[in-house]
PLY file of the C-alpha trace (Angstrom):
ply
format ascii 1.0
element vertex 309
property float x
property float y
property float z
element edge 308
property int vertex1
property int vertex2
end_header
111.27 151.32 131.55
112.13 147.66 131.22
108.52 146.63 131.79
105.12 146.58 130.08
102.40 149.20 130.15
98.71 149.19 129.36
96.14 151.98 129.25
92.38 151.57 128.96
90.50 154.79 128.32
87.02 156.05 127.55
87.52 158.30 124.54
84.29 160.20 123.80
86.27 162.81 121.85
87.47 160.05 119.50
91.05 161.29 119.70
93.25 159.37 117.23
94.87 156.30 118.74
98.30 157.52 117.63
97.75 160.81 119.45
97.06 158.93 122.67
99.96 156.54 122.18
102.39 159.38 121.44
101.27 161.30 124.52
101.73 158.25 126.74
105.09 157.32 125.24
106.34 160.90 125.67
105.62 160.69 129.40
107.30 157.30 129.75
110.32 158.42 127.74
110.76 161.37 130.11
110.63 159.11 133.16
113.22 156.78 131.63
115.43 159.69 130.58
115.49 161.09 134.09
115.15 158.07 136.42
116.46 154.93 134.73
119.29 153.10 136.46
119.70 150.95 133.34
120.65 153.76 130.94
124.12 155.24 131.35
123.04 158.66 130.06
119.98 159.11 132.29
119.89 162.06 134.67
119.98 159.64 137.59
123.05 157.86 136.23
124.83 161.16 135.68
124.11 162.20 139.26
125.44 158.85 140.49
128.72 159.48 138.65
129.08 163.10 139.75
132.07 164.20 141.88
131.73 164.35 145.64
130.31 167.47 147.25
128.67 168.80 144.08
125.18 170.25 143.77
122.78 169.49 140.94
119.55 171.10 139.73
117.54 168.01 138.84
114.35 167.93 136.73
111.09 168.57 138.54
109.80 165.01 138.08
112.96 163.48 139.51
112.93 165.92 142.42
109.31 165.02 143.16
110.19 161.34 143.37
113.26 162.00 145.53
111.28 164.13 147.98
108.66 161.39 148.27
111.37 158.78 148.72
113.04 160.77 151.49
109.70 161.24 153.22
109.09 157.51 153.44
112.74 156.79 154.23
112.53 159.00 157.29
109.10 157.71 158.30
110.22 154.07 158.09
113.65 154.45 159.67
115.31 153.57 156.38
113.23 150.55 155.36
112.70 152.50 152.16
115.84 154.17 150.82
116.29 155.85 147.41
120.09 155.62 147.80
120.26 151.83 147.78
121.98 151.62 144.37
125.40 150.60 145.68
123.85 147.69 147.59
121.90 146.62 144.51
125.18 146.53 142.60
126.99 144.64 145.37
124.33 141.93 145.31
124.31 141.66 141.53
120.69 142.66 141.10
119.01 144.79 138.43
121.39 146.07 135.74
124.29 144.46 137.61
122.95 140.91 137.30
125.15 138.36 135.51
124.16 137.31 132.00
123.49 133.78 133.27
121.56 133.38 136.54
123.68 130.36 137.43
126.70 132.69 137.67
125.14 134.77 140.45
126.85 134.85 143.84
125.80 136.51 147.11
127.55 139.71 148.12
130.50 139.29 150.46
130.49 140.99 153.88
133.27 143.28 152.61
131.24 144.29 149.55
128.19 144.98 151.72
130.23 147.12 154.11
131.71 149.10 151.22
128.28 149.71 149.72
126.77 150.80 153.01
129.67 153.18 153.63
128.58 155.35 150.69
124.82 154.81 151.02
122.06 156.08 153.25
119.14 158.44 152.76
120.58 160.78 155.42
123.38 161.60 152.96
120.97 162.88 150.31
120.48 166.61 150.88
118.34 169.17 149.09
118.76 172.95 149.04
116.01 175.08 147.43
118.57 177.22 145.60
121.42 174.77 144.97
119.50 171.59 144.27
120.58 168.09 145.28
123.98 167.28 146.77
126.07 164.35 145.62
127.70 163.35 148.88
130.29 161.21 147.13
129.62 157.74 145.74
125.91 158.05 146.51
123.98 155.77 144.15
120.32 156.53 143.59
118.00 153.65 142.70
114.31 154.47 142.31
113.08 151.05 141.23
110.81 150.93 144.29
108.94 154.13 143.44
109.50 155.27 139.83
106.86 153.01 138.27
104.26 154.45 140.58
105.24 157.97 139.61
105.02 157.03 135.93
101.46 155.75 136.40
100.44 159.06 137.96
102.19 161.06 135.25
100.49 159.16 132.43
97.09 159.66 134.04
97.73 163.39 134.43
98.65 163.61 130.75
95.39 161.88 129.81
93.49 164.32 132.00
95.20 167.20 130.18
93.81 165.76 126.95
90.33 165.84 128.42
90.20 162.12 129.18
89.06 161.70 132.77
87.99 158.06 132.56
91.04 155.81 132.35
92.89 152.89 133.88
96.69 153.06 133.69
98.92 150.06 134.44
102.70 149.95 134.36
104.48 146.80 135.48
101.60 145.75 137.71
101.04 149.13 139.38
97.65 150.66 138.55
95.59 153.80 139.01
92.00 154.27 137.98
90.15 157.49 137.27
86.46 157.94 136.58
84.68 154.92 135.17
84.43 152.51 132.26
82.31 153.35 129.20
79.51 151.17 130.62
79.40 153.25 133.79
81.01 150.57 135.95
84.19 151.24 137.93
87.57 150.00 136.78
88.16 146.68 138.55
91.39 144.84 139.21
92.02 141.40 140.65
94.36 140.54 143.49
95.94 137.19 142.73
96.25 134.78 145.66
99.70 133.76 146.81
100.53 130.35 145.30
100.44 127.38 147.67
98.34 129.31 150.15
96.51 127.12 152.61
93.73 129.69 152.47
93.12 133.34 153.17
92.56 134.57 156.67
88.91 134.92 157.70
89.07 138.71 157.27
90.70 138.55 153.83
89.21 140.96 151.27
87.58 139.97 147.99
89.86 139.29 145.05
88.40 142.09 142.91
88.74 145.77 143.82
87.20 148.79 142.12
89.69 151.61 141.59
87.53 154.65 142.13
90.02 157.47 141.68
92.77 155.65 143.52
95.87 153.55 142.91
97.02 150.07 143.86
100.57 148.73 143.99
102.02 145.37 144.95
105.52 144.43 146.03
106.62 140.85 146.51
109.60 138.59 146.89
108.01 135.33 145.79
109.20 135.16 142.19
112.33 137.35 142.07
114.87 135.18 143.86
118.32 133.67 143.42
119.45 130.26 144.61
122.92 129.62 145.98
124.18 126.55 147.85
120.71 125.49 148.92
119.62 128.93 150.08
117.08 131.23 148.45
117.81 134.97 148.29
115.12 137.57 147.70
115.74 140.46 145.30
114.23 142.80 147.91
117.03 144.32 149.97
116.71 145.71 153.47
118.76 148.94 153.29
119.19 148.88 157.07
121.03 145.56 157.11
122.43 145.56 153.58
121.05 142.05 152.99
117.98 140.56 151.29
114.87 140.18 153.40
114.55 136.76 154.98
111.01 136.71 156.42
108.05 134.77 155.05
106.04 137.73 153.74
105.32 136.97 150.08
103.59 140.14 148.90
102.18 143.47 150.04
99.40 145.34 148.26
98.66 148.99 149.06
95.75 151.26 148.13
96.50 154.99 147.99
95.24 158.08 146.21
98.54 158.32 144.30
100.48 155.45 142.79
103.78 157.15 143.63
103.08 156.61 147.32
101.39 153.23 146.89
104.52 151.94 145.15
106.91 153.20 147.83
104.69 151.97 150.65
104.37 148.48 149.18
108.16 148.32 149.00
108.83 149.51 152.54
106.13 147.33 154.10
107.67 144.33 152.34
111.03 145.21 153.86
109.55 145.69 157.34
107.96 142.26 157.24
104.66 140.78 158.46
104.62 142.17 162.00
106.48 145.48 161.76
104.90 146.14 158.37
101.39 145.65 159.71
102.15 147.86 162.71
103.52 150.59 160.42
100.40 150.43 158.28
98.19 150.72 161.35
100.16 153.65 162.77
100.13 155.59 159.50
96.62 154.76 158.33
97.84 152.85 155.27
95.41 150.59 153.43
97.55 147.46 153.10
97.11 143.74 152.53
100.05 141.59 153.67
100.13 138.05 152.29
102.22 135.01 153.12
101.84 131.51 151.63
99.45 130.62 154.47
97.77 133.82 155.65
96.45 137.20 154.62
96.41 140.10 157.05
94.93 143.50 156.28
95.19 146.83 158.05
92.22 148.68 159.49
92.53 151.26 156.71
92.33 148.47 154.12
89.10 147.18 155.61
87.66 150.70 155.66
88.80 151.38 152.09
87.22 148.20 150.74
83.65 149.32 151.34
83.66 151.86 148.47
86.08 149.82 146.38
84.43 146.39 146.16
0 1
1 2
2 3
3 4
4 5
5 6
6 7
7 8
8 9
9 10
10 11
11 12
12 13
13 14
14 15
15 16
16 17
17 18
18 19
19 20
20 21
21 22
22 23
23 24
24 25
25 26
26 27
27 28
28 29
29 30
30 31
31 32
32 33
33 34
34 35
35 36
36 37
37 38
38 39
39 40
40 41
41 42
42 43
43 44
44 45
45 46
46 47
47 48
48 49
49 50
50 51
51 52
52 53
53 54
54 55
55 56
56 57
57 58
58 59
59 60
60 61
61 62
62 63
63 64
64 65
65 66
66 67
67 68
68 69
69 70
70 71
71 72
72 73
73 74
74 75
75 76
76 77
77 78
78 79
79 80
80 81
81 82
82 83
83 84
84 85
85 86
86 87
87 88
88 89
89 90
90 91
91 92
92 93
93 94
94 95
95 96
96 97
97 98
98 99
99 100
100 101
101 102
102 103
103 104
104 105
105 106
106 107
107 108
108 109
109 110
110 111
111 112
112 113
113 114
114 115
115 116
116 117
117 118
118 119
119 120
120 121
121 122
122 123
123 124
124 125
125 126
126 127
127 128
128 129
129 130
130 131
131 132
132 133
133 134
134 135
135 136
136 137
137 138
138 139
139 140
140 141
141 142
142 143
143 144
144 145
145 146
146 147
147 148
148 149
149 150
150 151
151 152
152 153
153 154
154 155
155 156
156 157
157 158
158 159
159 160
160 161
161 162
162 163
163 164
164 165
165 166
166 167
167 168
168 169
169 170
170 171
171 172
172 173
173 174
174 175
175 176
176 177
177 178
178 179
179 180
180 181
181 182
182 183
183 184
184 185
185 186
186 187
187 188
188 189
189 190
190 191
191 192
192 193
193 194
194 195
195 196
196 197
197 198
198 199
199 200
200 201
201 202
202 203
203 204
204 205
205 206
206 207
207 208
208 209
209 210
210 211
211 212
212 213
213 214
214 215
215 216
216 217
217 218
218 219
219 220
220 221
221 222
222 223
223 224
224 225
225 226
226 227
227 228
228 229
229 230
230 231
231 232
232 233
233 234
234 235
235 236
236 237
237 238
238 239
239 240
240 241
241 242
242 243
243 244
244 245
245 246
246 247
247 248
248 249
249 250
250 251
251 252
252 253
253 254
254 255
255 256
256 257
257 258
258 259
259 260
260 261
261 262
262 263
263 264
264 265
265 266
266 267
267 268
268 269
269 270
270 271
271 272
272 273
273 274
274 275
275 276
276 277
277 278
278 279
279 280
280 281
281 282
282 283
283 284
284 285
285 286
286 287
287 288
288 289
289 290
290 291
291 292
292 293
293 294
294 295
295 296
296 297
297 298
298 299
299 300
300 301
301 302
302 303
303 304
304 305
305 306
306 307
307 308
C-alpha cells in the first residue's frame, strides 16, 4: 500500500505468528489489488482506463469504499471526492510526482480546467444490476479513504480468527478492539503540531484509549511542495481544483469505523478551520482541528473523550 502497517494482538490461542502475518498480508494484498492508484493492473486503474459509458461490476470491498466516499462527497458538497484522480495527476502528486522534488511545478489553469472537466463525484453512478459507470475519463483516487478501510478489514480478519483484542495501525490510521493482555485499553498519542504556541484551554489530553473505535488524522504540514517562494499543500480541494491554502495543520477524527474516520479527517481538512468545525458540529463528528497556534475540538470530541481517556 506504499506505507507501513503494525498490528498488536492478544493471542491466547497461541496461533503461529506466520498464520497471523499471512492472514493480515492477504487482506492488505486484496486492498492493493483492488484500490491502488500506483499499480497499473489494479481494479481501480482498469476502471480509470475503461471506455466512456461502460458499466463495471467491481469487487465488494471496492464498492463499499466507493459508496462511503459518495456519501461523504454529497454530505460535504464535494469537499471529499473519490474522483479526484485527474486533479492529482495535473498537480503532479502521488504516482505522478517527478523523480526529483525540485522538478515539481504547479498545475497550470488549463490543466486544472481539463482535469475538472472529467472529474466530479456526481459523474460516478451505481446501478444495482449493472454496477459502476465509467462516465468517460473519470479517475478514481481513494487515497483519502482506502487506508481506513484496510484497517477495518484487517481487524475483521483477526476477529474471524477468534482474536478480539487487537490494535491495528496502517499509515497512522488506527482502530482498537477489546483490550491489551494486561487488561488496559489500547492507547494512542496525539502528537502536538510543531511550533504551536500552546493548545487551546479546552484541548484534550495527548493520550486516547481506543475502546472499540478508530482514529484517523489528516494533515498538510509535512506533505508540501515549494515553488517560487510559495508553499503548496498536497491536499487538494476538489471544488476549486487547487491545494488548500488555509492554516489548518491537521485534523484528527474518532469514529466507530476507520473507513469513515479516514474520509472525515480528509474532508474536514479540506473544509478548513471554520467550515470544518461547523461541519463536525452539524454532523456530530468527534474531531480535533489543530493549527500551529490553536486546537479546537467539536462537542462530539469532548463527549467522546470521557470514555476514551
